[in-house]
C-alpha positions in Angstrom: 161.6 -88.4 26.5 164.8 -90.1 27.2 164.3 -89.6 31.0 160.9 -91.3 30.8 162.4 -94.3 29.0 165.1 -94.7 31.6 162.8 -94.3 34.5 160.7 -97.1 33.1 163.6 -99.2 32.5 164.8 -98.8 36.1 161.4 -99.9 37.4 161.5 -103.0 35.2 165.1 -103.7 36.2 164.2 -103.5 40.0 161.8 -106.5 39.3 164.4 -108.5 37.3 166.9 -107.9 40.1 164.8 -110.1 42.2 164.9 -113.1 39.7 166.5 -116.3 40.3 168.7 -118.0 37.6 165.8 -120.0 36.2 163.7 -117.1 35.7 166.5 -115.1 34.4 167.2 -117.9 31.8 163.5 -117.7 30.8 164.0 -114.1 29.8 167.0 -115.1 27.8 165.2 -117.8 26.0 162.2 -115.5 25.2 164.5 -112.9 23.7 166.4 -115.6 21.6 163.3 -117.2 20.3 162.0 -113.6 19.3 164.7 -113.5 16.6 165.3 -117.2 15.9 161.6 -118.2 15.2 161.9 -119.0 11.4 159.3 -116.8 10.3 160.2 -113.8 12.3 163.9 -114.4 11.4 163.3 -114.1 7.6 160.9 -111.2 7.9 163.6 -109.3 9.9 166.1 -110.1 7.3 164.0 -109.0 4.5 163.1 -105.7 6.4 166.8 -105.1 7.1 167.8 -105.2 3.5 164.8 -103.3 2.3 165.3 -100.5 4.7 169.2 -100.1 4.8 169.8 -101.3 1.2 172.8 -103.3 2.6 173.6 -106.9 2.7 172.0 -110.2 1.5 168.7 -111.6 2.9 169.7 -115.2 3.1 173.0 -114.3 4.9 171.3 -112.2 7.4 168.8 -115.1 8.1 171.9 -117.3 8.6 173.5 -114.6 10.8 170.4 -114.1 12.9 170.1 -117.8 13.4 173.6 -119.0 14.0 174.9 -116.0 16.1 171.9 -116.2 18.4 171.9 -119.9 18.6 175.7 -119.9 19.4 175.2 -117.1 22.1 172.5 -119.1 23.7 174.7 -122.2 23.7 177.4 -120.1 25.4 175.0 -119.0 28.0 173.4 -122.4 28.7 174.2 -123.2 32.3 176.3 -120.1 32.7 175.8 -118.6 36.2 174.8 -115.0 36.4 172.7 -114.7 39.6 173.9 -114.9 43.1 177.1 -116.9 43.9 178.8 -117.7 40.6 182.1 -118.9 42.0 183.8 -120.1 45.1 187.6 -120.3 45.7 188.5 -122.0 49.0 192.1 -121.6 48.5 191.8 -117.7 48.4 188.8 -117.3 50.6 186.9 -115.5 47.8 183.4 -116.0 46.9 182.0 -114.0 43.7 178.4 -112.7 43.5 176.9 -111.6 40.2 175.1 -108.3 40.3 173.3 -106.3 37.5 175.0 -103.3 36.1 171.4 -101.6 35.8 170.1 -99.9 32.6 172.2 -100.6 29.4 172.3 -98.2 26.5 173.1 -100.4 23.4 174.2 -98.6 20.3 173.8 -100.6 17.2 174.7 -100.2 13.5 172.9 -100.3 10.3 175.0 -103.3 9.0 173.3 -105.7 11.6 170.0 -104.0 12.6 168.6 -107.3 14.1 171.6 -109.6 14.8 173.6 -107.0 16.9 170.6 -105.6 19.0 169.6 -109.2 19.7 173.0 -110.1 20.9 173.3 -107.2 23.3 169.7 -107.6 24.6 170.2 -111.3 25.4 173.5 -110.5 27.1 172.0 -107.8 29.2 169.0 -109.8 30.3 171.5 -112.6 31.3 172.7 -110.2 33.8 169.3 -109.1 35.0 169.7 -105.7 33.4 167.2 -103.6 31.4 168.4 -102.3 28.0 167.5 -99.4 25.7 168.5 -99.7 22.3 169.7 -96.7 20.1 169.8 -98.1 16.6 171.2 -96.6 13.5 168.4 -94.3 11.9 168.5 -96.7 8.9 168.1 -99.8 11.1 165.4 -98.3 13.3 162.4 -100.0 11.8 164.1 -103.5 11.8 165.1 -103.0 15.5 161.5 -101.8 16.4 160.0 -105.0 14.9 162.6 -107.1 16.9 161.5 -105.3 20.1 157.9 -106.0 19.1 158.8 -109.6 19.0 160.5 -109.7 22.3 157.6 -108.0 23.9 155.3 -110.6 22.5 157.5 -113.3 23.9 157.6 -111.3 27.3 153.8 -111.4 27.3 153.8 -115.0 27.0 155.9 -115.4 30.1 154.6 -112.4 32.2 157.8 -110.4 32.0 157.7 -106.5 32.0 158.1 -105.1 28.5 160.0 -102.1 29.7 163.2 -104.5 30.3 163.8 -104.0 26.5 163.0 -100.6 25.0 164.0 -98.7 21.9 164.7 -94.9 21.3 161.8 -93.5 19.4 162.4 -92.4 15.7 163.8 -90.3 14.5 166.9 -91.3 16.4 169.3 -88.4 16.7 172.7 -87.7 17.8 171.3 -85.7 20.6 168.9 -88.3 21.8 171.5 -91.0 21.7 174.0 -88.8 23.6 171.4 -88.2 26.3 170.6 -91.9 26.7 174.3 -92.6 26.9 174.4 -90.0 29.7 171.4 -91.2 31.7 172.1 -95.1 31.6 174.5 -97.0 33.8 176.6 -98.6 31.0 177.1 -98.0 27.3 177.9 -100.8 24.8 178.6 -99.2 21.4 179.0 -100.9 18.1 179.3 -99.4 14.7 181.0 -96.2 13.6 184.0 -95.0 15.2 182.1 -91.6 15.8 179.7 -93.5 17.9 182.4 -95.3 19.8 184.2 -92.0 20.6 181.0 -90.6 21.7 180.4 -93.4 24.1 184.0 -93.1 25.4 183.4 -89.4 26.3 179.8 -89.5 27.5 180.7 -89.7 31.1 179.0 -93.2 31.5 181.1 -96.4 31.8 181.4 -97.7 28.3 182.6 -100.6 26.1 183.2 -99.6 22.4 184.8 -101.6 19.6 187.8 -100.7 17.3 187.9 -100.1 13.6 187.8 -103.0 11.3 190.3 -103.5 8.5 191.3 -107.2 8.7 194.2 -108.4 6.7 194.8 -112.1 5.8 198.1 -113.7 5.1 198.5 -116.6 2.7 202.0 -118.2 3.1 203.8 -120.6 0.9 202.6 -123.6 2.8 198.9 -123.0 2.4 196.4 -125.0 0.2 195.4 -122.4 -2.3 191.9 -124.0 -3.1 191.0 -124.3 0.6 192.2 -120.8 1.5 190.4 -119.3 -1.5 187.1 -121.2 -0.5 187.4 -119.8 3.1 188.3 -116.3 1.9 185.6 -116.1 -0.6 183.0 -117.5 1.9 184.1 -114.9 4.5 184.4 -111.9 2.2 181.2 -112.4 0.3 179.0 -113.2 3.4 176.4 -110.4 3.6 178.3 -108.5 1.1 181.2 -107.9 3.5 179.2 -105.8 5.9 181.1 -107.4 8.9 183.9 -105.6 10.6 185.6 -109.1 10.5 185.6 -109.4 6.6 189.0 -109.4 5.1 189.9 -106.1 3.5 193.4 -107.0 2.3 195.1 -110.2 1.4 198.9 -110.6 1.7 200.3 -113.3 -0.5 203.7 -114.8 -0.2 205.2 -114.5 -3.7 205.7 -118.4 -4.1 201.9 -118.9 -3.8 200.8 -115.7 -5.5 199.8 -117.0 -8.9 198.3 -120.3 -7.6 196.3 -118.2 -5.1 194.9 -115.8 -7.7 194.0 -118.7 -9.8 192.2 -120.4 -6.9 190.4 -117.0 -6.2 189.3 -116.8 -9.8 188.0 -120.3 -9.8 185.8 -119.2 -6.7 184.3 -116.3 -8.8 186.9 -113.5 -8.1 187.8 -110.9 -10.9 191.2 -109.2 -10.8 190.7 -105.6 -12.1 193.4 -103.7 -14.1 194.8 -100.3 -13.4 192.2 -98.3 -15.4 189.5 -100.3 -13.7 191.0 -99.6 -10.3 190.9 -95.8 -10.8 187.2 -96.1 -11.9 186.6 -98.2 -8.7 188.3 -95.8 -6.5 186.4 -92.9 -7.9 183.2 -94.6 -7.0 184.2 -95.8 -3.6 186.0 -92.7 -2.1 184.5 -89.8 -4.3 185.5 -87.2 -1.5 188.0 -89.2 0.4 185.2 -90.9 2.5 183.8 -94.5 1.9 180.7 -93.9 -0.2 177.3 -95.7 0.6 177.3 -96.4 -3.1 179.6 -99.3 -2.4 178.8 -100.2 1.3 177.1 -103.7 1.5 176.6 -103.9 -2.1 177.3 -107.1 -4.3 180.6 -107.1 -6.4 178.5 -107.0 -9.6 176.6 -103.8 -8.3 179.7 -102.1 -7.4 181.3 -102.9 -10.7 178.2 -101.6 -12.5 178.1 -98.4 -10.5 181.7 -97.8 -11.2 181.1 -98.2 -15.0 183.0 -101.4 -15.3 180.4 -103.1 -17.7 183.0 -105.7 -18.8 183.8 -106.7 -15.3 180.0 -106.7 -14.2 179.3 -108.9 -17.3 181.5 -111.7 -15.6 179.0 -111.7 -12.6 181.9 -111.5 -10.1 181.5 -112.5 -6.5 184.6 -110.6 -5.5 186.7 -107.8 -7.1 190.5 -108.1 -6.5 192.6 -105.0 -6.7 196.5 -105.0 -6.6 197.8 -102.6 -3.9 201.3 -101.8 -2.7 200.8 -98.6 -0.6 199.5 -97.6 2.7 197.4 -94.8 4.2 194.9 -92.2 3.1 196.7 -91.7 -0.4 196.1 -95.5 -1.0 192.3 -96.0 0.0 192.3 -99.6 -0.9 194.5 -100.3 2.2 191.6 -99.3 4.3 188.2 -100.7 5.2 185.8 -101.2 2.2 182.7 -102.8 3.7 182.1 -104.4 0.2 183.3 -107.4 -1.7 186.4 -105.6 -2.9 189.7 -107.1 -1.7 193.3 -105.5 -1.9 196.1 -107.8 -2.9 199.6 -107.4 -1.7 202.4 -109.6 -2.9 205.5 -110.0 -0.7 208.6 -112.3 -0.7 208.2 -114.1 2.5 206.3 -114.4 5.8 208.4 -111.9 7.6 207.5 -109.4 4.8 203.9 -110.4 5.1 203.8 -109.7 8.8 205.4 -106.3 8.2 202.8 -105.5 5.6 200.1 -106.2 7.8 201.7 -104.1 10.5 201.9 -101.1 8.0 198.2 -101.7 7.1 197.3 -101.6 10.7 199.3 -98.5 11.4 196.7 -96.8 9.0 193.6 -98.5 10.1 192.4 -101.7 11.9 195.0 -102.1 14.7 193.9 -104.4 17.5 191.1 -106.3 15.8 192.5 -109.5 14.2 194.6 -111.0 11.6 193.8 -114.2 9.5 196.6 -116.8 8.5 196.3 -119.6 5.9 199.3 -121.7 6.6 200.5 -125.2 7.5 203.1 -123.8 9.9 201.5 -123.7 13.5 204.4 -121.7 14.9 203.7 -118.8 12.6 200.2 -118.2 14.3 202.0 -117.9 17.6 204.6 -115.5 16.1 201.7 -113.2 14.9 200.1 -113.3 18.3 203.4 -112.4 20.0 204.4 -109.5 17.6 201.4 -107.9 15.7 199.0 -105.4 17.3 196.0 -107.7 17.2 193.8 -109.4 19.8 192.9 -112.5 17.6 194.7 -114.7 15.2 192.3 -116.6 13.0 194.0 -119.7 11.5 192.7 -121.6 8.5 189.1 -120.3 8.8 186.6 -118.2 7.1 187.6 -115.1 9.0 184.3 -113.1 9.1 182.4 -116.1 10.4 185.1 -117.3 12.9 186.1 -114.2 14.6 182.7 -113.5 16.4 182.7 -117.2 17.5 181.7 -120.3 15.5 180.6 -123.8 16.3 184.0 -125.1 15.2 186.1 -122.8 17.3 186.2 -121.8 20.9 185.7 -118.0 20.6 182.5 -116.7 22.5 179.8 -115.9 20.0 179.5 -112.1 19.8 179.0 -109.3 17.3 181.1 -106.7 19.3 184.9 -107.4 19.3 187.2 -105.4 21.6 190.3 -104.5 20.1 192.4 -103.6 23.2 194.3 -100.4 23.6 195.8 -100.8 20.0 192.2 -100.2 18.9 191.2 -97.5 21.4 189.3 -100.0 23.6 189.4 -100.9 27.2 188.9 -104.6 26.6 190.2 -107.1 24.2 187.6 -109.8 24.2 184.5 -110.9 22.3 182.0 -109.0 24.3 180.0 -111.5 26.4 177.5 -111.6 29.3 180.2 -111.2 31.8 180.8 -107.6 30.5 177.2 -106.9 31.7 177.8 -107.8 35.3 179.1 -106.2 38.4 181.0 -108.8 40.6 180.8 -108.5 44.4 183.6 -110.3 46.2 183.5 -111.8 49.7 186.8 -112.2 51.2 187.3 -114.5 54.3 190.6 -115.0 56.2 192.7 -117.9 55.2 196.0 -119.2 56.7 198.7 -116.6 56.5 201.6 -117.3 54.2 204.4 -114.5 54.1 207.1 -115.3 51.8 210.8 -115.0 52.7 213.1 -112.4 51.1 214.8 -115.3 49.4 211.7 -116.4 47.7 211.1 -113.0 46.2 214.7 -111.8 45.5 216.8 -114.9 45.3 217.3 -115.0 41.6 217.7 -111.1 41.4 220.4 -111.2 44.2 222.1 -114.4 42.7 222.5 -112.4 39.3 223.3 -109.0 40.7 224.2 -109.3 44.3 222.2 -107.9 47.2 223.5 -104.4 46.9 
């Protein structure tokens, strides 16, 4: 079955390989409109929540729209066919070539937005793509592919450029697809990412999420609280970029907690914390009973009737430890946020380092501060590939219209996160680049140019 899919994909990709930039960009527009058309967008969002039981319909509508629109903005005018760059000073000409057939492994948390993002990027490179969705997200992804095929029919493009593993999707069928394709791009569980890394096919995978945010003494509590709530409650915190811990400098702690409460957060006490932990990690593993649920639902399921009665937007839990014995220090995928209180910025950075030593290294860190130099310090010293300054973290990390990061739903975490890239994944990752090298005037440096400073300091021998 997998072999037949790949064979059809290769035949379609050979057609796309002959497209010029204009025709390639028509494929991109067709796939973009398949998810952005308002009626389809809402139907996909409703189907996603109904099938997975995860997230918020209106937030998924916004995500489907904004992430796709932002990606299309990034791709507008970008060269991905033929000669894409010429460098007369080095004699190098760069030519974009397809990678071939892409296996796109996608999660249940974003069963429409993530497949659409990968499909569009793959098409920009004149590739074919076969999606291996999470079983829970299969129906939503299948509907998306139907919409893409309808748009392909309008423009006379081969449907087999975009295909889907048949249901039921299994580990075996996904593994075989990984093996037979030319490139694997895996988003979702770390089990899927590890499988991609060991499948024998070139692969891009993403690291674990467990974002921490720092609020220092110079921050505006009200502004920081608004951003944090907007980020942490978006789609019930299903994003890997949602904050999971908040590290507060002591001087701003009380004002910050008050500001979070004003935004609808509820700080639970020790007894409630135990009940919450029992619900969320009944056997040491994060439970589906909490994943992607509202704060009120999580409180109800934990038996916290008095908390649920307050209709909380976010649950705050005091924490001081790190590691498996302190599960609130890890990723929660729900509107539950651990609070750490520390004496100063240096202690805040060290706390984040200890959190990431347990989980989340390489992803990103949030900073709410008026001190610009502190962002640079974090970028120079913490094991992170992004420092998100004074923004709603979950919305900003994957690209936003008010920052310069590429729009993406797959964030590389570098070697810290076990990844071979540290960018927001974009269309360039779906290209092979051929380089033509022509001779240029020779320039051979003298020994003095190379070793002068070294010899001046240490001598020539």
